[in-house]
C-alpha distance (Angstrom), angle and dihedral (degrees) to the residues before:
residue distance angle dihedral
M1 . . .
G2 3.76 . .
T3 3.79 126.7 .
T4 3.79 119.5 -91.9
Q5 3.81 121.8 -167.4
L6 3.79 117.3 -154.7
E7 3.77 116.2 -121.5
T8 3.77 120.0 -126.0
A9 3.81 108.0 -88.1
P10 3.83 133.9 179.2
E11 3.81 91.0 -130.9
P12 3.82 121.9 79.5
K13 3.78 111.5 -73.3
Y14 3.81 93.4 -121.7
W15 3.82 90.7 53.8
H16 3.78 92.4 50.4
L17 3.80 88.2 48.0
R18 3.81 89.4 50.4
T19 3.82 88.9 57.1
V20 3.80 92.6 48.5
L21 3.81 91.8 46.8
S22 3.80 91.2 48.7
E23 3.78 90.5 54.7
A24 3.81 89.8 48.6
L25 3.81 90.7 51.9
D26 3.80 89.7 54.5
S27 3.81 95.6 48.0
E28 3.81 107.1 29.5
F29 3.81 109.5 28.1
A30 3.78 137.2 59.1
V31 3.81 127.5 -144.0
G32 3.80 109.2 -78.9
E33 3.80 94.5 18.0
I34 3.80 115.9 138.1
L35 3.79 116.5 -120.4
P36 3.81 121.6 -131.9
N37 3.79 114.4 -93.8
E38 3.80 121.7 -85.5
R39 3.80 94.1 -100.2
E40 3.82 91.9 56.2
L41 3.80 93.8 44.4
A42 3.80 93.2 47.5
A43 3.81 90.0 51.1
R44 3.80 92.5 47.5
F45 3.80 93.7 53.5
G46 3.79 97.4 33.7
V47 3.79 95.9 -123.7
A48 3.78 137.1 125.3
R49 3.77 115.7 -95.2
A50 3.83 89.7 -117.5
T51 3.82 89.2 59.8
L52 3.79 90.7 46.5
R53 3.81 91.8 51.5
Q54 3.81 90.7 52.5
A55 3.80 90.5 53.1
L56 3.80 92.9 46.1
E57 3.81 91.2 49.0
Q58 3.80 90.1 51.9
L59 3.80 91.7 50.6
E60 3.78 89.9 48.2
L61 3.78 89.6 51.6
E62 3.81 89.2 51.7
G63 3.79 91.1 51.7
R64 3.80 96.3 -111.8
L65 3.81 95.3 113.7
Q66 3.80 137.5 34.2
R67 3.79 128.1 -157.3
R68 3.80 110.2 -147.5
R69 3.79 128.7 -170.4
G70 3.79 112.4 -106.1
V71 3.81 91.8 0.5
G72 3.78 110.1 66.4
T73 3.79 131.9 -138.5
T74 3.79 114.5 -21.7
V75 3.80 136.3 -179.6
A76 3.80 107.6 -95.7
P77 3.80 124.6 -130.4
P78 3.82 118.2 -120.6
R79 3.80 114.1 -72.0
V80 3.79 117.3 -94.6
G81 3.79 120.9 -129.8
V82 3.81 111.4 -113.2
A83 3.80 117.8 -170.9
V84 3.79 114.1 -137.2
D85 3.80 111.8 -151.6
P86 3.83 101.1 -34.3
A87 3.84 88.6 -175.3
R88 3.81 113.9 58.7
H89 3.80 96.0 -161.7
T90 3.78 105.9 51.6
W91 3.78 130.8 98.8
P92 3.81 122.4 -126.2
G93 3.80 109.3 -84.7
A94 3.82 94.9 30.0
P95 3.85 118.2 140.4
G96 3.79 110.1 -69.1
D97 3.80 93.2 28.8
D98 3.83 109.0 141.7
W99 3.81 94.9 -154.7
Q100 3.81 122.5 105.1
P101 3.84 116.5 -142.7
Q102 3.79 113.6 -132.0
D103 3.79 109.6 170.2
A104 3.79 145.7 -26.1
T105 3.79 129.4 -146.3
A106 3.81 133.4 178.9
T107 3.79 120.6 -131.4
E108 3.78 143.8 153.8
A109 3.82 91.7 -140.8
V110 3.80 112.4 88.6
P111 3.81 129.6 149.6
A112 3.80 112.5 -85.6
A113 3.82 91.6 -122.1
V114 3.82 90.6 55.4
A115 3.82 92.1 46.5
R116 3.81 89.3 54.3
L117 3.80 91.9 50.8
L118 3.82 91.9 47.1
E119 3.82 91.4 43.2
T120 3.81 90.2 -134.7
A121 3.80 124.2 157.3
P122 3.83 125.9 -127.0
G123 3.79 109.2 -79.5
D124 3.82 95.2 25.8
R125 3.79 110.9 135.1
V126 3.79 118.0 -125.5
H127 3.79 131.3 -169.2
I128 3.82 113.7 -131.3
V129 3.80 114.1 -156.6
R130 3.79 116.1 -163.2
R131 3.79 116.0 -151.4
S132 3.80 135.4 171.7
R133 3.79 134.6 -156.8
V134 3.79 126.9 -149.9
T135 3.82 125.0 -169.0
G136 3.79 124.6 -179.2
G137 3.79 90.9 -3.3
Q138 3.80 94.8 -58.2
P139 3.82 130.5 99.3
V140 3.79 109.2 -107.7
A141 3.81 104.7 167.5
A142 3.79 145.3 16.2
E143 3.79 123.7 -158.8
L144 3.79 138.8 -162.4
L145 3.81 112.4 -160.6
Y146 3.82 114.9 -164.5
V147 3.84 117.8 -156.0
P148 3.83 124.6 174.0
S149 3.80 109.9 -114.4
A150 3.80 89.7 -130.8
L151 3.82 88.4 71.1
V152 3.82 93.6 54.4
P153 3.83 113.8 73.5
G154 3.80 120.4 -144.6
P155 3.82 100.9 21.2
S156 3.82 92.2 -179.3
A157 3.81 90.9 54.3
V158 3.81 90.4 49.9
A159 3.82 91.2 51.5
S160 3.83 91.5 56.5
L161 3.83 93.8 57.7
S162 3.80 127.9 93.5
A163 3.81 117.5 -91.2
P164 3.85 98.7 -96.5
A165 3.83 90.6 39.6
R166 3.81 90.6 54.2
A167 3.78 89.5 53.6
R168 3.80 92.8 48.3
A169 3.82 91.3 48.3
V170 3.81 91.1 57.0
L171 3.82 91.5 45.9
N172 3.81 90.8 49.2
A173 3.80 90.8 51.9
L174 3.81 89.7 55.6
Q175 3.80 92.8 48.5
E176 3.80 90.6 57.6
R177 3.79 89.8 64.6
E178 3.79 128.6 79.5
L179 3.80 111.2 -104.5
D180 3.80 114.2 -140.3
G181 3.79 95.5 -175.0
Q182 3.78 145.0 -76.1
D183 3.78 141.5 -112.1
R184 3.78 128.3 -153.2
T185 3.79 143.4 -163.0
V186 3.82 128.9 -166.7
E187 3.80 123.2 -155.2
L188 3.78 137.7 171.1
G189 3.80 111.7 -117.4
S190 3.79 146.1 155.7
A191 3.80 124.6 -97.0
R192 3.80 115.0 -103.7
A193 3.80 116.8 -138.7
E194 3.83 93.6 -100.4
D195 3.80 93.6 47.6
A196 3.80 90.9 45.6
R197 3.81 91.0 56.4
Q198 3.79 92.2 50.0
L199 3.78 93.9 46.2
D200 3.83 96.6 42.0
R201 3.80 90.5 -118.1
L202 3.78 135.6 126.4
P203 3.82 117.8 -100.9
G204 3.78 109.3 -93.3
A205 3.81 94.4 28.0
P206 3.83 114.1 143.7
V207 3.80 114.7 -90.4
L208 3.79 137.4 171.5
V209 3.80 112.9 -123.1
V210 3.81 115.4 -154.7
T211 3.82 113.6 -169.2
T212 3.81 116.4 -167.8
R213 3.80 125.9 -175.0
Y214 3.81 118.1 -159.8
V215 3.80 119.0 -153.8
S216 3.82 126.8 -155.9
A217 3.81 128.5 173.1
G218 3.79 88.6 -0.3
R219 3.81 94.7 -58.5
P220 3.82 135.8 91.2
A221 3.81 109.0 -89.7
A222 3.81 101.7 174.5
V223 3.79 142.8 -1.2
A224 3.81 122.2 -151.5
V225 3.81 121.2 -162.3
A226 3.81 108.2 -167.7
T227 3.80 121.0 -174.2
Y228 3.82 115.2 -156.2
R229 3.79 127.4 -169.2
A230 3.79 105.4 -106.3
D231 3.81 92.5 -158.5
T232 3.80 97.2 58.4
C233 3.83 106.4 23.6
R234 3.78 131.5 86.4
L235 3.79 104.0 -174.0
T236 3.79 118.0 -144.7
F237 3.80 125.7 -164.4
G238 3.79 134.6 -163.0
E239 3.76 133.7 37.4
S240 3.81 94.9 -39.8
D241 3.79 143.2 14.0
A242 3.79 87.1 -90.4
G243 3.79 88.7 77.8
A244 3.76 125.4 109.9
L245 3.78 115.2 -55.5
L246 3.77 125.5 -133.7
A247 3.78 122.4 -159.1
G248 3.77 90.7 -10.2
């Protein structure tokens, strides 16, 4: 690799560097190839390592790069389309659901934002179902589904089951109820340590957080917080993959 000096530009230096790096990814690197280390890249482009990191973080956010544990920074493959709830009136775990149940636990400790959405009071017990989603052989999302314990009959019987069976029992209890509808928000966030482990990412990596509230009998019945890899996912909404695209 030769040395390339950035020209003076009216835009922030890291953004100009992001453009130059993007062009280099297209012409010099293949998908999966490991980039030189930060010291070499900073020397090549004549920038401070802090500027380089900003540009690399932007390219990671755009899905051009991936940071992998024990490997380094690699060129990312094209994003895969991941449908988000193509059917508006189905519960989690219904036939055709792509999520895999892993476990369910009961607790009184839930995030304040989730408690507000569920309209639960302090001390109310809530089941937390952990689920994962794999597309093309790679983990693309992790989900925490919060369900008030009052909606799940026989809590002691549920506790005696195996981990996946506990999760399915909670999902089955939801599916016995009439679903009025659901509402959803999508935000850009950073991977928590637990999500990062599940998604094979580094803590703090960019993720898309999809929060869905399910309503039954006029009251919140469940809240799902799904964390998607922002570097590999192109989320699609609606009845088909032709729906609106996010971060695509």
